[in-house]
C-alpha positions, 0 to 999 in steps of 0.5 A: 384626289384633293384639291390644293390650296394656293398656299401649296404651290409655294412649297418648293423653295424658289432658290430649289425649283428646277424649271424655266420655260421659253414658249413660242406659237402657243397658247397657255391656258388653265384647265382642270386645275392646272396650267398647260400650253396649247399647240395646233398641229396640222390635224390635231392640238396638243396639250403639255402641263407646266408644272407652276410649282417647280417653276421660276420663270415663264417667258413667252416668245413669239406667237403667244398668248396666255388667259386670265385664269392661268395667270392668277395660277401662276401668280399664286406659284409665285412664277414670274412671267415675261414677254420677250422676242424670238428665242428669248432675247428681244426682237430690238435691244432696245425692248427689255423683257417686261416682267409681270411680277405676282402681286403679292406683297406678303413677301419678307421685309428684313432684306429690303429693309437691310438694303435700305440701310446702306442703299441711300449711302453713297459710300456704303452702296459702293462698298456693296457693289465691290461685294457683287464684284468679288462675288462674281469672280468666286463664282466664277473660279468655282465653276471653271474648276469644278466643270469637267467640260468647260476644262475639256474646251480649255476654260482654265482658271489657273491660266496666265491670261486669266489670273494677269486679268484678275489681278488688274481687276482687284486693284482697280476694284479695291481703289474705286471711288465710284460706280463709273470706275467698277463699270470701267473695270468690269467692262475691261475684265469682260474684254479679256474674258471674251478674248479668252473664250474666242481664242479657246474656241478658234472664233476668228475675229469676234468682236461683241455686237448685240445687233450681230447675226452670228451664233456667239453673240446671239446665245450671249443675247439669249443666255443673258436674258435667262439669267435675268430671268433668274435674277428677277425671280431672286429679287421678287422672292426676297422683296427687293424692288428693281430700281434700288441697283448698287453697280447699274444707273440709278434711273435704269429701269430694272438695273438691279436685275442686272447687277444680280444676273452679272453674278453668274454670266461670265462664268456660265453664260459666256463660255457656253455662247462660245462653245455652242457656237463653235459646236453650231448648236440649235437655239434649243441645245444652247438652252438646254445647255445653259439651264443645265448648267444653271442647275449644275452649278446651283445658279440661283442658290448662289444669287439668293445667297449673295444678295441675302448676305449683302442685304444683312451687311454679312458678306466678307469680300477680303475673305472672298478675295483672298480665296480668289487670288 
């Protein structure tokens, strides 16, 4: 068997890669040209392979360590590595996941250059933010209308409650004159979606709290950080730094990651957090459900397509809005 060169590890496009990993209580290492993680059982040590060429994100939780040689191979394969709290969520919400991006600047230049052409202009940046908002609703429509499991749980995009909220959303988004207006409109819509999901799953007296211990809130935190991993991977591949946000504040670290993650959170993370909470699922079961939904609905593909179109000024927000109504 011939040895693989670093370039061979990048043959799978990031948007087509299948795997995200969350590991805890193990050691990540390189052995015989492969990246493995080692778990310590009572009577033996167990090794498991990590297929890095087909992976996008590696989250390291409690009790983990990683060797220098493993990090070198992960960087060569373009895998993002992050340290986080238990279950993929920070122990304290003040602590963000710290992303270690592979240090290679041999990445596309056209998307960053396109991004810079509009980013320093307040009006153009506002237009891009509105395009992001239209895209997230277009994706919500696509997922909720297609997913039979969500339909079975009562998540109907055409329901009167959702359509009324969206009418207000479109009107306020169109008339917004600054990013803070868009954030307020977004928060109002998300509040309606939380209420709608809570009613569908008989989750009484739900209140969104990042520090809460109930399962729905825990799963929302967990799922959101998985979405952040996809967003960070998308931006790294396209060569766009995380500081050039269009929605979140200019001074917020990693803000563009949150903008891109918002494209898919309402459509996938929000409903499944409530459904899995109602079913009293374990963290592992929830994580498997979310990752499968990301794959089924091509979440990473959608992120790539949206960011590229906005960077190259090819996004047709008016057309998307008409399709969504």
